[in-house]
N, C-alpha and C positions, 0 to 999 in steps of 0.2 A: 451568202458569204460566210466563211468559217469564223469562228471566235478568233480574236487576236492572240497572239503569243506574248509572253513576256520573257525577256532574256535578261537575267541578273548577271552583269559582268560580260565585257566584249573584248577581252584580251585576244591572244593568238587563237585559242581553241574556240572561244566564243565568237570571235570574228569570222573564223572558218566555217562554223556551223551556220551563222547568220547569212553568210554569201552562199552557202549550199541552199539553204531555204528559199531565199529570193529567187535563185535560178531555177530551183525545181518547181516553184509554185506553192510550196508548203506555207509561205508567208503572205498568201493572197488576202487573208484577213487583217494583216498589218502586224507589225511587231513593236512593241514598247520595250525600248532597251535602257536599262539603268546602268549608266556608265559615267563616272565622273570625269574621265579623260576623253571628251568627245573627239578632240584632234586626232588622238590614236586610232580612231575608227575610220580615218580617211574618207573615201568616197561613200562608204556604207551610211554614214551618218546623214548624208544629203539624199538618200534614197526616198522615193515618194511613199514607200510603205514602212518606212522606219520613223519612229518617233523617239528622240533621245532625252532622257532625264537624268539629271546629275545625281538625284538620290530617289529612293524608293517612295519618299513622301510626296514626290511630284507626280505620282501615277494618279490618274483620274480616280475619284472616289467611287464612281458607279462602274469601273472596269470589271468585265467578266471574262477573263481570259480562259482558253481552253487548257493551257499548260503553262506553268512557270519553270523555266529552265535555269538552273543554278550553275553558273560557269564561273564562280569566283574561286579564288585559291583556298584551300582547306582551311588555312589559318584565319581567313577572313569570314568563314561561314557563320560563326556565332552572331557577328555583327549584322550580317545580311538577313539572317533569319528573324532577328529582332524586330525588323522593320516590315516583316511580311505577314504579320499574324492576320490581317484583314483578308489576304488572299487565301489564306488557309481555309477559310469558310466560303469561298466563292464558287465551290464546285470544280475548281481547277485541280489538276493533278500536277505533282512536283517531279521534275526530272533533273537529277543531279549528275554532274560528270566530275565531282570532287573526289580525288583518291582518299581512301581510309575513312570515309564518312558513310557509316552504316545506315540501313533503313531504320533500325532501332534509334539511331541518333536523331534522325528527322521526325520520327513518330513522337519522340520525347519532346521536341521543341514546337512542332506544329500541331500535333493532335494525333491520337492513336488510330483514328479512323481516316486519316488524310491519305489519299492515293499516292504512293511514292514509287518512282522508278530510279534505281541506282545504276549507273552506267560507267564503264571504263573505256574511253577512247584511247587513241595514241596520236602522236604528233603528225603522221603522214595525212592527217584529216586536212592538215593546211594546203595540200595540193589535191585534195578529192580522193586520196587513196588510203584513208585510215580504215581501221577496223575497230569496232566497239561491241563489247559483250555487255549485256544488261540483265537485270533481274528486277521483278515488280512485286510489291507486297500484295496482299489478298484484296485490298480495296481498289486496285486498278482493274477497270473492266476491259472487255476485249477491244472495244473502240479505242479507248486511250492507249492501250498496249500496241495496237497497231499504228497509231499516230507516232508513238514514241520510236518504233522501229523505223518509220518513213523519216523522221526528223534525223535520227542517227544515220540512216542510210544515205541522206543527202551529202555526207562528206566521206562516203566509202562503203564498206560492208557493215552489216549488223547482225548479230545473232543472240538469241535469248539463252542465258545460263539456266541449268536445272535448279541450282540452289544458290544462295548468297555466299555460302563458303567458297564456291569456285571463283568468285571475284578476286580473291587474294591471289589465286594462281593466274588469273587472267592478268592482273596488275603486274606480276613478276614476268609473264611470257610476252605478252603484246603491248602492255602498257610501257614497260621498260625496254621491250624488245629493239626499237630504233636505235637505243643507245649501244646495244651489243653489235648491231649491224655497222654502226658508225665506227665502233672500236675494231671490228673486222677489217674494214677499209684501212684504218691506220695501221694496224698490224700487217696486213698484206703489203702495204706500201713500204713499211719499214723493212720488212724481209726482203722486198724486191731491191731496196737501196743497199742493203748489206750483201745482196748477190751481185752487185755492180751496176745497178741501174743509177741514172740521175734521179735525185729526190723528186723532182716535179713530174718527171715521166712516170716514175713508180707510183706516185699518187694519182696521176691521170689513168693509168692502166687500173689501178685497184678500184677507183671510184666507178669507171665505166663497166668493169667486170661485174661488180656487185649489183649495180642498178640494172644492167642488162640481163643477168641471171635471175634477178627478181622479176623482171618483166616477162622473161621466158617462163618461169614457174607460174606466174599468174595466167598466162595464156594457154599453157600446155595442159592436156588432159592426163598427162602421164603423171605417175606418183614421183615425188622428189627423189625417192631412191633410184627409180629408173632414169631420171634425167642425169642423176650422178653417174650411173653405169654408162649412159650414152656418151659422157666425156672421157670415160677410162678405158684406154687401150691396155689389153692385158700385157704386163711386163713393161709398160710405158712409163713415162716421167709422172703423170698424174697418179699412177698406182703406187709409185714409191712415196709420194707424198701422203697419199691416203693411208699407207701403212703406219705413218707417224700419226696422223690426225684421228685414226679410228683404232689406235691402241686401247684395249680394254681397261687399262689401269691409268695410263698417263695421257690418253688422247682427249679429244675435244668432248666426247660424251660425259665422261665423269666430271669434267670441269663445269659444263653447262648443268648437269644434275645438281652440283653443289651451289651454282649461281642461282638457279631458279629456286631451289629449296631455301636458300637464305633470303631471297627477295619476297618469297611467299611468307616466311616466318616474320619479316619485317612489316608487311602489309597487315598481318594479324595483329601485331604489337600496336601499330599505329590506330587501327580500328578498335583496339581493347579498351 
């Protein structure tokens, strides 16, 4: 049987990951969850492979986990790490999904030689459709990295970044990306209402159009540009809309360039 997992924090993202591990078999060695709000875990708290502790000092003293997954909010990380010093010398590696917390931050608090994986997931993980980019320090071995990949893949796709600097852009693009997509739904619906549709009808059309297009993009082997072309009849209505959206100066590309740049810069500030 594999070494047990330790999960620190079981909110929405931690809970989604835990559910994915249990379903995929990654939690066959058992999971010790540190979560003060047991009731918020719902049925997960009663699973036969899950042991819930209200605080880290309740973890067994002889516990030898393979990995400690840090899923608390960034502002709570200092307090969480202060209680985990014993696990830093247990041979486990640490996998963090906290935005803005660098590998150096964890090495300063856990030890310079502790294996650390820094990951940036996104909220579609809650429905098994997330995507996570991650990067490891030099102390993470190939077996640990492979397990980290599987743990992250249990809630969607996972890919390794080339450098830690890329995580700031990942945070801006895919970490915040769901918010941009939801804004697109709002914007489409509002524009539809201004064009004469009832608000509820416009919103239903916008939600289904965006979610359906996303599923088509996921399943199709064609590039996104080709999928766009497939919808666009020369001289038709979609072509007229795209003239506005693809304007080199005032269209959607320069707006997104500025938005992603701003979010990337803010991520660097928070990590600084």
